C-alpha beads as a LAMMPS data file, in Angstrom:
LAMMPS data file: protein, C-alpha beads

148 atoms
147 bonds

1 atom types
1 bond types

-500.0 500.0 xlo xhi
-500.0 500.0 ylo yhi
-500.0 500.0 zlo zhi

Masses

1 110.0

Atoms # bond

1 1 1 -420.117 -271.613 444.524
2 1 1 -418.387 -269.194 446.926
3 1 1 -419.606 -271.203 449.916
4 1 1 -418.282 -274.454 448.421
5 1 1 -414.913 -272.828 447.691
6 1 1 -414.705 -271.444 451.255
7 1 1 -415.427 -274.876 452.747
8 1 1 -412.839 -276.473 450.470
9 1 1 -410.189 -273.921 451.501
10 1 1 -410.978 -274.425 455.208
11 1 1 -410.708 -278.203 454.857
12 1 1 -407.393 -277.845 453.043
13 1 1 -406.005 -275.637 455.816
14 1 1 -407.177 -278.045 458.544
15 1 1 -405.636 -280.983 456.694
16 1 1 -402.338 -279.141 456.163
17 1 1 -402.142 -278.188 459.849
18 1 1 -402.862 -281.784 460.858
19 1 1 -399.915 -283.021 458.813
20 1 1 -397.694 -280.260 460.206
21 1 1 -398.369 -281.313 463.795
22 1 1 -397.916 -285.000 463.048
23 1 1 -394.530 -284.260 461.489
24 1 1 -393.416 -282.366 464.616
25 1 1 -394.300 -285.095 467.088
26 1 1 -391.136 -286.691 468.513
27 1 1 -390.771 -290.263 467.404
28 1 1 -390.874 -292.731 470.270
29 1 1 -390.224 -296.354 469.549
30 1 1 -390.846 -298.868 472.268
31 1 1 -389.588 -301.858 470.373
32 1 1 -390.175 -305.438 471.324
33 1 1 -387.291 -307.867 471.415
34 1 1 -383.656 -307.280 472.235
35 1 1 -380.453 -305.813 470.897
36 1 1 -376.780 -306.406 471.619
37 1 1 -374.575 -303.471 472.602
38 1 1 -370.832 -304.113 472.688
39 1 1 -368.391 -301.682 474.263
40 1 1 -365.112 -302.670 472.619
41 1 1 -361.540 -302.392 473.691
42 1 1 -359.090 -304.981 474.989
43 1 1 -361.868 -306.764 476.884
44 1 1 -365.176 -306.098 475.088
45 1 1 -368.220 -305.891 477.336
46 1 1 -371.570 -307.126 475.989
47 1 1 -374.979 -305.852 477.075
48 1 1 -378.167 -307.655 476.044
49 1 1 -380.820 -304.940 476.139
50 1 1 -384.537 -305.724 476.480
51 1 1 -385.958 -303.041 474.189
52 1 1 -389.393 -303.137 475.797
53 1 1 -387.789 -301.473 478.844
54 1 1 -386.211 -298.591 476.882
55 1 1 -388.070 -295.518 475.684
56 1 1 -386.301 -294.949 472.381
57 1 1 -386.640 -291.201 471.934
58 1 1 -382.949 -290.492 471.269
59 1 1 -381.601 -293.502 469.395
60 1 1 -378.485 -295.047 470.905
61 1 1 -378.382 -292.369 473.615
62 1 1 -381.637 -293.814 474.996
63 1 1 -380.019 -297.256 475.259
64 1 1 -376.908 -295.819 476.909
65 1 1 -379.029 -293.842 479.372
66 1 1 -380.930 -297.036 480.249
67 1 1 -377.652 -298.917 480.773
68 1 1 -376.315 -296.065 482.907
69 1 1 -379.361 -296.395 485.177
70 1 1 -379.447 -300.203 485.297
71 1 1 -375.810 -301.286 484.829
72 1 1 -373.803 -298.214 485.829
73 1 1 -372.333 -297.760 482.327
74 1 1 -370.840 -294.267 482.184
75 1 1 -370.865 -292.269 478.956
76 1 1 -370.573 -288.698 477.720
77 1 1 -371.566 -286.984 474.493
78 1 1 -371.571 -283.606 472.810
79 1 1 -374.484 -282.777 470.531
80 1 1 -375.344 -286.451 470.098
81 1 1 -371.805 -287.599 469.290
82 1 1 -370.155 -289.863 471.859
83 1 1 -366.975 -288.691 473.575
84 1 1 -366.617 -291.565 476.062
85 1 1 -368.314 -294.879 476.825
86 1 1 -367.151 -297.113 479.651
87 1 1 -363.346 -297.332 479.474
88 1 1 -363.269 -295.847 475.938
89 1 1 -362.574 -292.147 475.461
90 1 1 -361.389 -289.647 472.898
91 1 1 -357.960 -288.065 472.925
92 1 1 -354.554 -288.235 471.310
93 1 1 -356.019 -288.819 467.862
94 1 1 -358.414 -291.526 469.119
95 1 1 -362.133 -291.010 468.567
96 1 1 -365.216 -292.972 469.576
97 1 1 -366.492 -294.838 466.524
98 1 1 -369.840 -296.628 466.331
99 1 1 -370.683 -299.599 464.115
100 1 1 -374.135 -301.041 463.506
101 1 1 -376.020 -303.813 461.744
102 1 1 -378.941 -301.482 460.890
103 1 1 -378.528 -300.888 457.170
104 1 1 -380.349 -297.536 456.997
105 1 1 -377.773 -296.093 459.437
106 1 1 -374.711 -297.277 457.467
107 1 1 -372.126 -294.710 456.406
108 1 1 -372.422 -294.565 452.619
109 1 1 -369.463 -292.255 452.055
110 1 1 -366.082 -293.226 450.648
111 1 1 -364.882 -293.623 454.260
112 1 1 -367.302 -296.418 455.163
113 1 1 -365.696 -299.454 456.731
114 1 1 -366.796 -302.721 458.236
115 1 1 -365.638 -304.753 461.208
116 1 1 -366.285 -308.297 462.276
117 1 1 -367.509 -309.021 465.809
118 1 1 -367.843 -312.754 466.373
119 1 1 -370.063 -313.896 463.453
120 1 1 -371.527 -310.458 462.762
121 1 1 -370.389 -307.894 460.195
122 1 1 -371.036 -304.293 461.194
123 1 1 -370.626 -301.045 459.236
124 1 1 -369.689 -297.730 460.784
125 1 1 -372.660 -295.485 461.402
126 1 1 -373.209 -292.527 459.137
127 1 1 -375.362 -290.749 461.735
128 1 1 -374.794 -289.545 465.282
129 1 1 -375.704 -291.667 468.293
130 1 1 -378.843 -289.607 468.877
131 1 1 -380.153 -290.331 465.363
132 1 1 -379.318 -294.048 465.270
133 1 1 -382.046 -296.601 464.677
134 1 1 -382.430 -299.216 467.383
135 1 1 -384.451 -302.285 466.444
136 1 1 -385.018 -305.883 467.452
137 1 1 -382.021 -308.091 466.743
138 1 1 -379.577 -305.289 465.937
139 1 1 -376.011 -305.156 467.162
140 1 1 -374.193 -301.911 467.944
141 1 1 -370.443 -301.979 468.555
142 1 1 -368.774 -298.974 470.159
143 1 1 -365.039 -298.789 469.646
144 1 1 -362.341 -296.274 468.812
145 1 1 -360.560 -295.258 465.659
146 1 1 -357.233 -293.470 465.295
147 1 1 -356.995 -290.471 462.975
148 1 1 -353.557 -289.003 463.139

Bonds

1 1 1 2
2 1 2 3
3 1 3 4
4 1 4 5
5 1 5 6
6 1 6 7
7 1 7 8
8 1 8 9
9 1 9 10
10 1 10 11
11 1 11 12
12 1 12 13
13 1 13 14
14 1 14 15
15 1 15 16
16 1 16 17
17 1 17 18
18 1 18 19
19 1 19 20
20 1 20 21
21 1 21 22
22 1 22 23
23 1 23 24
24 1 24 25
25 1 25 26
26 1 26 27
27 1 27 28
28 1 28 29
29 1 29 30
30 1 30 31
31 1 31 32
32 1 32 33
33 1 33 34
34 1 34 35
35 1 35 36
36 1 36 37
37 1 37 38
38 1 38 39
39 1 39 40
40 1 40 41
41 1 41 42
42 1 42 43
43 1 43 44
44 1 44 45
45 1 45 46
46 1 46 47
47 1 47 48
48 1 48 49
49 1 49 50
50 1 50 51
51 1 51 52
52 1 52 53
53 1 53 54
54 1 54 55
55 1 55 56
56 1 56 57
57 1 57 58
58 1 58 59
59 1 59 60
60 1 60 61
61 1 61 62
62 1 62 63
63 1 63 64
64 1 64 65
65 1 65 66
66 1 66 67
67 1 67 68
68 1 68 69
69 1 69 70
70 1 70 71
71 1 71 72
72 1 72 73
73 1 73 74
74 1 74 75
75 1 75 76
76 1 76 77
77 1 77 78
78 1 78 79
79 1 79 80
80 1 80 81
81 1 81 82
82 1 82 83
83 1 83 84
84 1 84 85
85 1 85 86
86 1 86 87
87 1 87 88
88 1 88 89
89 1 89 90
90 1 90 91
91 1 91 92
92 1 92 93
93 1 93 94
94 1 94 95
95 1 95 96
96 1 96 97
97 1 97 98
98 1 98 99
99 1 99 100
100 1 100 101
101 1 101 102
102 1 102 103
103 1 103 104
104 1 104 105
105 1 105 106
106 1 106 107
107 1 107 108
108 1 108 109
109 1 109 110
110 1 110 111
111 1 111 112
112 1 112 113
113 1 113 114
114 1 114 115
115 1 115 116
116 1 116 117
117 1 117 118
118 1 118 119
119 1 119 120
120 1 120 121
121 1 121 122
122 1 122 123
123 1 123 124
124 1 124 125
125 1 125 126
126 1 126 127
127 1 127 128
128 1 128 129
129 1 129 130
130 1 130 131
131 1 131 132
132 1 132 133
133 1 133 134
134 1 134 135
135 1 135 136
136 1 136 137
137 1 137 138
138 1 138 139
139 1 139 140
140 1 140 141
141 1 141 142
142 1 142 143
143 1 143 144
144 1 144 145
145 1 145 146
146 1 146 147
147 1 147 148
């Protein structure tokens, strides 16, 4: 009986450690398909991104890094939150604001808002750029909002 109990305890420990290491592995999504990234402003710029070419380890930041390398799109962030993208930047009460079509990233607070871009309705993201979900067919719109 003691031997059976010892084996059972050892198996439980091995199983628990296996789950612990799986949970710590960084999530890398190499999605198939494409997404649309729009950098808003007076003259919005659209980027069709082939997701098979992007290693999605840091959400939207991975896409922006890819576009920096391939298209020369400049951006800056602090702790995963965007401070400038292309011609858009923070300052004077203006802040970078990101909208998405990925429902699980929607802001669900009382401050949630939607915008219309062409025929697509987007909701502001409730997560930072680094945590955003990028998937086939999604649209991400980067704009600014004024809080004064």
